[in-house]
N, C-alpha and C positions, 0 to 999 in steps of 0.2 A: 478418523481411518490410520490405519496402520499398513503400511506397501512394503512387504519383503521384497528385494531384487537383487539380481546375481549383475556385477559389471559386465559379465560377458553378454546377457541378453538387454542391457537398458539402454543400447542407442536404436538396435531394431525395434523394442518397444515403442519408444519415443517417435522413430520416424515413421512409424502405422500411425500413431495418434495425430500427428501432424497431416499426413496424408488423407485424415478420415475428416478432417476439422480444418480444410482450407478456407471455407467461410461459414459462414454463421448458418447457412441453411441445407449444409451439407449434411449427410447422415451420420449422425453421432451413435459410434459403435456400442460406446460401452451403455446405451440407455435400450440397446436390443438383447434378446435373451439369447442364452447358450442354450440348444438345444439339447436336453437332457441333464444338465446339471442344475445343483440347488447347491447353498451353502449348508454348510455342514453348523447348527446351531449348537452352544456349548456353553457352558460355564466359563465364567472368568480364569479360572485356576485350570480350565483344559485347552485355553485359548491359544498358549504359546508352545505347545510341543513341536511344532515346525522350526521354532527361531533355535537357531545354532550360533556358536562364534564365528565371528567373520561375517555375518550379514551385515548387507545395506538395508536398513529401513527408513522408509520415507514416513512421516507422521503429519497427517491432518492438521490445520492450524487455526487461529482466528477463534470464533464463539464455538464452532464445533471440536476444538482440542479434547482427545478422549483422554480425559485425564484418567478414569478408573483404568484404561487400557495402559495406560502409561506406568501406573502402580503397579500393575501385575504385571510387564516387561521386566521392571525392576527386582520383583522379587523375583521372578523367573531367572534371572542372570547371576542373581546372588545365590537360589538354591542350586543351581546346575553349574556355577562357578565358569560361567561363560566369559569370555574375552572379547578384544576387537570389535565390539558392537558398534556399527557405525549409525547416526541418526541423520536424518536430512528433514530439514524443513524450513519455512517459513516463521510467521510470528506465533511464538506459541503462548496463549492464553493460560491464566491460572500458574501452577507451581510447576517447576522441571524438577521431578523428583530423582533423575539421571545425574543430576547435577551433585549428589550427597557423597560426601568424600568419601564413602569406602567403595563408590561405583568410578570415581574419577579416573581411574585405570581401566576400566572395562568398555565405559562406554564413551562414545565422543560424539560431539556433535557438529555438524556442518549447517551452520543457519545463515541462509541466505537474506533473510531481515530479521535484526535481533531485536527482541522484546522484552518487556521489562523483567521478565523472570529469567532472563540470562545473562542481564547485565551483571551482575552479581554471579520367482514373481510370485510369491505366498500373500494375498490380500488379506487384511483382519479389520474388520470392522464393528461398530458397535451401534446396535439399533435402538434409537431414543428416540420414545412418542413426544419428546419435547423439542425435538428437532423441526422446523418449519417445512412443510414440502412447499418445493419451488420449483420452475419452470427453468428450462432453457438447456445449458451444456452442465447443469447441474445433475442433471438425471442420470442414473446407474441402474441398471438390473440386478436384481440380487443374485441371479447365477455367474455374475462376474465374481464375488464375494467367494472366498474359499472356506472362512471361518467367520461365524456371525456370532458375537454376544449380546446379550438384551439387558440391556440398564436401562430401566424410566426412570430410577431416581435421581440420575443427573442431571442438574439443571447448567443450561447453556451459560455458558461465560458471557458475561455484560462488560459492554464499554461504556460507562456514563458520560455524557458531554462534560467538559472543562465548564466552570464557571466562566462567563464572560465579560473581561472588564471594561473598563470604560475606553482605554485606548483601542481594543480590539474593535470594540463598537465604532470606534471612528473610522478605522481601517475597512470596517464593513460597509459602513456608510458611502465613505468615498468610492470604492469599488460599485458598488450599486449604482450610486448616481451619475456616475462618469466614463464608467466601461462595460456595463450590463447593460445591451438592450433589450426591449422585447422582441421575442421569438430568438433568443439564443438559446444554446445548448452548453451545459454547464459540466465541469470537471473539478471536483474540490477534493483537496488533499485532506491531510489529517490533521487534526488541532483545532483551538479555538479562534483562530484568525479565518481559518474556511468556514467554520461554523457562524461566525458573526456576519461574514458575508451573506451567507443562506440568510440569517435572519433580517437585513435587510433589504432581502427582495420580495417581501410578502404582498408588493403592490405591481410587481411586476406579471408581463403576462405570456400565454404562449411558450414557457420555459420547458426545454428539454434537457434531459440526462446521461450524459453519456460518459460512463467514470469509471476507474478500476473499482475504488472502493463507492459503493454504492454512493431516445433520440430522434431524432427526428429522420434518423438513418431507419428505425425501427418503429415507423407510426404508431403513436397511442404506446410507446414503451418507454421503460426506466430500464436501460442498459446497464449492467455492474457486472464486474469479477469477482467482488465479495463484500459481504456484509458483516459488521461487527459493530454492535449496537446495545441499547437496552432491550427489554423482552417487549413491552410497546412495539417497537420494531419489527421484531422477530413474528409477532401476533400478525402483525400488517402484511408481513412476507407470506405467511402462510395460507396455501391456494390460492394465490394472487398473482394471476396471470399478466397484470398487469408490469411487471418485474421481472426482467429476461435476465436468466444469467448466462454469461459467454464465457467462454475460453480467454484467458488472458492473453494469449498471445493475437488474438482477434478483436478483443474490445481493446487491447492496448497500442494496436497496430497503427502508425499514424497515417500509413493508406488510406485506413478506415476511418479515421478520427476526422481528417480532412473534409470528409463528404458532407459532415453535417454543417446546417447552417450557423452562422456567428460563434463559432468555438469558443468559450470563456473557460483556459485553465487556469484556478486558481491553488496556487501551492504555497507552502510557506518554507522560511529560511532559518539555519542558527546564525548564519552571518553572510557578509555580501562585501567583497573589498571595493575598492574605489573605480575597479576598470569592470566590474558588473559580474563577477567570479561567483559563484552562488555553492555553498556550503550547506547541506541539508541534512547531513545523516551523521555528523560527528561532532565532537567539541574538542579541537586538538587534535591528539591521538586516541582518544576515547571515543568509540563507535557506539551512535546510537540506537540505531536504527537501520536503514540500508536503503537503497538508489529506489525502489518503488516505481511508480508510473511517472514522477516528474518528468523526467527529460521525453518519454513517447508522450506526453499529453503539452507539454511546452514545445515540442517540433510538431506536432500535431495540428495545434493551433494557430503555430505561426504558418503552414503552409495551406490553409484552409482554401477548399475550391471559389469560395467567394470573395476570399480576400478581405474579411472582415474578422478574422479570429483575434484575439487578444489573449497572449500569454502573459500571465501575472504571477510574479513572485511576491507574496505578503509578508510582511513581519512589523514586530514592534522595534520601534528604534533606540530602544535599551533593553539589556537584559535584565532577570529579577535582582542579579546582582550589581546593578548599575552600571554596567558596560556596555558600550556603543555596538551593535549589532553591523555598523556599516563601519566599516576597519580601512586603516591603508594597506594592510597586508593582512592575507589569510594566518590565520593561527599556525602553527609549526604542528605538523602532522595532519593536519585538516586536508581533505579530500574534496576538490570540484566535483560536484554532482551534475548543476546546469552549466555551461561553461559560457562564457561573456558573448559569444558569437552567435546565443539562442535567447540571451534575455532581450526581452522589451519593453514589459514595464515593471518598476519596483513601486510597490505604495508602501508607506508607513502613517503611522496616524499624523503626521504632520505632511502629508503631500503624497504626490505622483513624481515619478522620476520615469521618463521616455529616454531608453539609451538606444533603441535602435535605428543607425545610421551615424550615431553620434561617434565624435572621436574621442582618445582618450581623455582629455582635457577636458570635453562636454560630458562625458558620463561622470568625470568625477565632481564636477560643479551639478550636475543634476542632482547626483546621489547628496550631498552636504547640505543641497537645501531641503531635501528630507530627513536629515539626521535631527537628532536630540538638540536644540539650541545649545545646551552648555556643551557639545562635542563639536562645531562647527569651528570654532577658531584652530583646535588643535587640527582637525580633518585638513584645515586649508593650508595649515604648515605642513604637513606630512605630504598634502598631494603637490606641494611647490616641491619637496625634497625628492619625491617619485618622478614627477611628470619634469621637473625642470623646467616647468612655465607657472604663469599667474593663471589664475581662473577669471 
């Protein structure tokens, strides 16, 4: 979906949406029909007649990224010599056609979560029979669409699972055997390490799922705000009332998360320093992604109503380039996503560090003990230089 809006009306629209969805069971206004209104169904080349220079356009992302619409939009910008088109989005799957050299001064991207394709109020939507029919806040009545383009030839973008290596399997097993009880509610981040943890949970029972990216708070439901995966997963979602899509401001609200039993939040990191500061969205000055829901779920698990939540940061001890991910100091330009005051458990293939309630010397010791054996002597020396105390 592409949504065009003006700066003048965006705050009013946002506040109205917030009022309509203050809890998951409130009436979802966009799912209700607008009397006497139907979308204009048109060809792709007719869809952009209302787009003009200076427009702000929101782009739907992940599996439903409307690639044919984006290509058509770029052709419209070229053909009509449009300028100052601002695109707002999260993760864009597939190609990003507006990054072409001839468009760099015409179209700008405001990315709130950087995807791979970007590392190098008129609503327009694409109707596609390949899109699974889901339940919850993902339902929108067609009368809220102004222009509708039908394209059933476009296959949804897929994210295939990464291969899980030996170290990642070790991490998953440590988490499953030591930190996840039967009856827990799971939140999983993105990547091979959380996938390995899921793989190790096959024999657990009565597990709930309440996660940003695919609860017992919604009995019998898998609660999620977005899904990105394989066609097999999309087929599972189609017409499946067991999966309930929620507004991200509800799903990721720590006050909601904490109401689930035994919340286990498993998230990954790029690096962590000896005091417990977690970098998860950048390598030094280079951005990889964005905040996502890590902060929300780490906090929600730590303040669980039952006192049994477990916030977990899981990572391999070494990078693919042979560099330690447990470091004396964060890389220059790196940004902290999860602060050391919120970190409880850190897991590598070498063990589990428990940082909650520990002083800086104790934290450094715990983290060094789960670092790669080849790095421990170096880290001990650096810890002494930083903390001025022996471990």
